[in-house]
N, C-alpha and C positions, 0 to 999 in steps of 0.2 A: 218871736219871744216862745209862743204858745207849741208852734210848730218844733221848734230846736229843742224844747224839751219833752216834747214829743217821741223825735227820733234820738236823744241823746239816753233815752231808758230803754231803748232797744238794745241802744247799745250795753247797756247794763245786762240785761236778758242774756245777752249775745256770750259775753263775758261768764253768764253765772252759766251755761251750760258747756263751755267749755271746760267744767269741773263734774260734767255730768259722770263721766264714763268712769275717773279713778275715784268718784266718790260711791258710785252703784257697785263697783265691781268686790271691793272691799266692805261690803255691808249696808250703804247706806245712811248709817249713824252719824256721819259728816251732811246728810241731808239739812239739819238745823242749822246746821253752822253757815251754810250754806244759804237757806231765807233768811238769817239774821244779816250777812254781807248783801246780800239783794236789798233787803228792806231799809239801808240806811241809809243809799242814794233817793231811795222812793219818798222818804221826807221832803225831798224836796219839788217832787213830782204831782205833790198829791194837793189837790183843793179841800182846805176844810172848811168852808161854807158853811153846812148842813150837817150833820150826823144821820148815818146811814140806817136805816130800822136794823135790817138786818145783821150789819154789826155790829151795832149794840147788843143786841140779843144774842149772839155767839159771845159777846164780851162778858155778857149777863151771866150765861152760861159757864163759862170758864170761872169766873170770878166763885161762882157758887160753889162751883168744884173742889175752890181753892180754900174756901170757907172749911168744907167738909174735911180739911185736914183737921180741925181741930178737933175733933171724934173719931178719927181713923185710929186703927192700930199703929197703922206704920208709918212712922216721923222720922225723918230724915233731915240734915242740915240744912238749912237754906242755902248755903253755898260751901263750899269745904275746896280745899288745896289750894296751888300759889298759882297766880296766872305768869308770873315770872318762869314759872318753872313745867311749864304744861301742864298741870295738871288741875287745873282748875275746873270746877263744874259746880251744875245748882244741883243742887238734891230735891229741891221740894217740887214735886210735882206737879201742883199747881202753880206755882212759880212758873216754871214754864211752858207748861200751856197755853196761859194767860200771854206770855212772851211770841208763843208761838201763833196764837190767834192774829194778835195785833201784826205782826212782821206779813201774816200771811196777807193781811185786812190790805197792808198796805204795799205789797209789790203785785195785787191784785188791781186796787187802784189808779196805780201809776203804769200798769202793763194798760189799763182801758183808756189811758190818756197819749198811746202812742199812737202817731197820723196812721192812716189805714195803707197809704202809699208806701211807707217803710216794707219791702221786702226781703230786702237781706237778709235780715235776723231770720228768716222764718228757714228758707235754704236749709242753713247752717243746724238748726235746730233739729230737724227731719235729717239731714246727714248723721246727725250724732246717735240719735236713735237707731236708726237705721246700721250704725256701725255697732253700737249696741248690742243689736237683735244679733247683726254675725257674729261677735265678740260671744255672745252666750251660747250662740248653737255648736260654734268647734269648740268651745267646753265641754259643752255635753258629747260631742262626739269624740273627743280625745280628751279624757278625764284626769288620765294619769301626768300624761305633759301640764295642765290646766294646773294641777295639785303640786308639780313638782316644780313651776313657778311661781305660784304663790309662798311657797314652804322658806324662800330668806325671810319673809316677813310675816306670815300667818301658818302655824299649827296644822299642817297639811290631813291630819287626823279629824281634829275638832274645828276648830277655828275655821279654816278655809272653806268646808264645806258650807258650814252657817252662813259665807259670806255668800258665796253662790247661790245660795238659795233666795238669800236678799234682796240679792241682785235682782235675779229671777222674777221675783215680785216688783223692784223699780219698775225692768222693762215690762211689767205685765200692765205695772199704773200707765204706762206711757203708751203703750198698742193700740188705744183708739184713735189717735194723732195721728201712727203711722196708716189705718185703717180709712181715716180720714182723706187723708192725702190720695189713696191708691183709688179713692173713691172720685177724684179729680182727673183721672184715665177718660181715654171713649168709653161709650157704652159698650163697645163690643169687647173692651180688655177688662172694666173694671170688676165686674164680678168673677172673673177666672183668678184678677191679682186678688182680691180677696180671699177667696179659698184659695190658692195658695199660702197665703199669708198665716192663716188660718191653722192650714196643716202644720205648714213649718212651726209655727207658734207651739202647736201640740206637740212636735216632735221635740224641740228645745228643751218645754217644759217636764215632759215623760223622761230625757235623757237627763237630765240636771238632779228631776224626783223630787219637781214642785210640785206637790198634790194639790195646795191650794191655788194655784195658778193655773194647771190643767183644769180642773173642775173650774172656775172661775171663766172660761172661754165662754163657757154657757151664760153667763153673766152680760159675758159682753157680747156676746150675740143677742140673748133678747134687749139689752139695751139700744144697740144698735136699731135692730128690728122697730122696734116699739116708735121709737124717734122717726124710722124711717115712714111708718103707715099713719101714725097720728100727728098730721102737722100740724095741729093747734094744741092739741093738749098731753102731747109726746111726755112732756120733761114732765107735767103734774100727773101722769099717771107714773112716773117711776119714782119721784120721790113721795108721791102719797104712799108708794108700796113699801118703801124704804122705810118709812113714818110707822107703816100698823104692823111691819116685821119688829120695831124697836118697842112697842105700846103691847105687841103680844108674845112678844120673847119668851117670860118667863111659865106660861101656860104651856103656846107650841113644844118649846125645847123640850119642857120636863115631859111633855107627852110623847114626843118622840123621839127621844133620847131610847129609853130601854125598847122602843119599835124596832128603831133601827139596828139594833146590837144583834137582835134576837130575829131579823131579817135576814142574818149569814150573808152579807154583803159583803164583796170581797174588798173588807177596808183594811187599810193597817195599822197596826197597833197605834202608831202619833194619830189617827184618825178617832177610833175609839175610846183613845185615853181624852180624845178633846169633847166625847159626848157624855165619858161619864164625869167633866170636868164642869159640865151643863148643869149636870142632875143638883151636883152640889153646891153649884150658885143658884139655883133658883130655890133650895131651902134656904141660904143666907137671906135672898131677896125677902123671903116671910116672915125674917124674924124682924127687919125692919126697914117696910115696905116706904116710908113718907121720905125719908130723908139720908136713907141709905146707909153703909157702914163706913162710908167715908173713903175720900182719893185713898186709890191703891191699898186698902185693908185684904185684897184678894192677897196679897201676898202673905199675909199671915195666916190664913187657914192651913193649914198643915194636916189636915186630917188625912189619912191612911186610907189604905182597902179594906186594911185591918178593921176600920172605926164602921166599912158600912160592907156589913156582909154580903149584902144582897149584889152589892157592883161589886164587891170579890168574885164571885161565883160567875157573875156573867162576863167579866173581864177575863179569867181561869177557859171559860166554854169557849169564849170566841175570839182568843189570839192563839194563835200555832207556835208560840212561844214559850214553850212549857217551860224552860228551865229558868225564867224570872221570878223572884220570888215578890210577886206583885203586891202581896199585904202588906210590904215593905214602901212599897211607890205610893208619894203623895196624890190625891185624886186631881186636886187643882193645883199646878206647877205652876205659880206665881199670877196668873189672870186666868179670866176663865175660856179665852181664845170665843168668844162673842162679845164686840163691844157693846151693841145692844142688852144683852142680860148685866155684861158689866158694869154699863149706865146704871138700870137696874137697880144692880146690888151696892153700887158705890154712891153716886148721887141719890138715888133714890127717885120715886115717884115726881120730884119739884124738878131734877135734871131731865126724867122723861119727858115732862112738859113742854120744858124749854126746847130741849132738843127738838120736839116737834113740832114747836112754831119754828124754829130755824131753819126748817125743810120746808113749811109752806110757806115761809115768806121768799125764799129760795126759787120755790116752784113759780112764783108768783114775779120773782124778778126777774128769772130768765128768759130773753126772747122765746117766742112759739118755734118751733122746729122749722117751719115754712118760711119765717124769716132769716132765718141765719141760711138756710142754704143747703144744700144734701149733704155735704163733706163736713160742713162744722156740725150739721144736726148728728149727722150720727156718730163721730167723733163724742158728740157732749155726753149724747146716751150711752153711748162705749163706756166715759169715764166714769158717770153715774152706776154702772153695772160691774167694773174691775174697784169702784175701790170700796163699791157695796159687798163682793165678796171678798176681800181683805178682810173688810169691816166684822165679818159674819166666823170667819174661818181661821184668822191669824195675829193681827198685834193687838197689844194690851190700847185700851182705849185712850192713854196715858203717855202714848208713843207719842213723841213729839219729832223725831224723822220721820214717821211715815205721814203725819199731816205735813210738814214741811215738804216733803214728796211731794204729795196732791197737789199745793200749793202751788208748786212749780209747774206741774205738769197742764193745772189749772192756765196759770198766765202764760204759756205757750200757747194752751189751746183757744184763749181771749184773741190771741196775735194772728191765729189760724185761722180765727170765724174774722177777723179784719179784713185781713188779705183776700180771702178765697169772694167772699162776700160784693167784691168789688170784680169779681171774674165773671 
């Protein structure tokens, strides 16, 4: 009975990745729905005999974040729309993030029970991810053709380019899995194959204009390298480093922001605007350091550059876009573009402590790199690197589609580790 259950959930995971490509290409917002659909059958494959400390801590963190809705300036209706009309949505970010944490936990727990001998699903997943990579490269090489294909369903001026960038981020998250697969090649070929994959990924992200993914290749490389070198404590070093970055975010980013701008590095205006958003967010942290301002409160921080003359001078001096009235622009457009800083600003010290405990528990729950084998170890280290990169530069902390994307890649990685460990 146990073997049939394990094999059956492999089929569910396969079905989930059938939908990976269309969801990713249209911006990835459907990943939260896909995770929910994948979690429903997982209910029948998970053991409920004991509570996992890591899962409980994650849920406590999300519950605390949901409770912070009480004092947040951003309050939306818990639910809105009509399911029959296709416009139903959950407006409360706290509820969405709790449901995402539950669904992700179920999917990962069910994947852990898949039989190691189940090998049909893994090649299919890898093939889908390779197809996604080739598609993104083609979009980068032939942008006009790609935008024309998007035109019937997405605005080719605003919506389609944004969907392409988010699709690049989804590919970036899954890239460590492809790197791990290349490591299965013979030693004479694997290094060349990984180098070529890095170069092609860099070219793809450059062509589609994804600065975050392009910069994030460094984090991917660091994650893979540390997992390969430190065979016993590699994951603990990586996750411990992430915890330190979160804890020190207000101090480090507030000090680094003006230095980065004044250094005249060749950053895009969007990258510089993120730096200025960090400056404002650190000011908000100081106002309510213990409990934070509440979930999604940063949506209501509408200060413009005119309210911060020093930041306005820096922005006008450091950007080559001289015809834009920067004084009218919001410094923080919706969220700080750094989840660690957003955690401090919106969930406070309480949320930061809980998140740090989650990272410590995860570090000790993961098997040492040596016991996973080199392919799965570098893939796991790489996933920590890619997730941290997007965590630091891109999405809102409460973006459930992002976390659903991470959960699905993690499930695929668990299957990858199970199969490759037997080889």
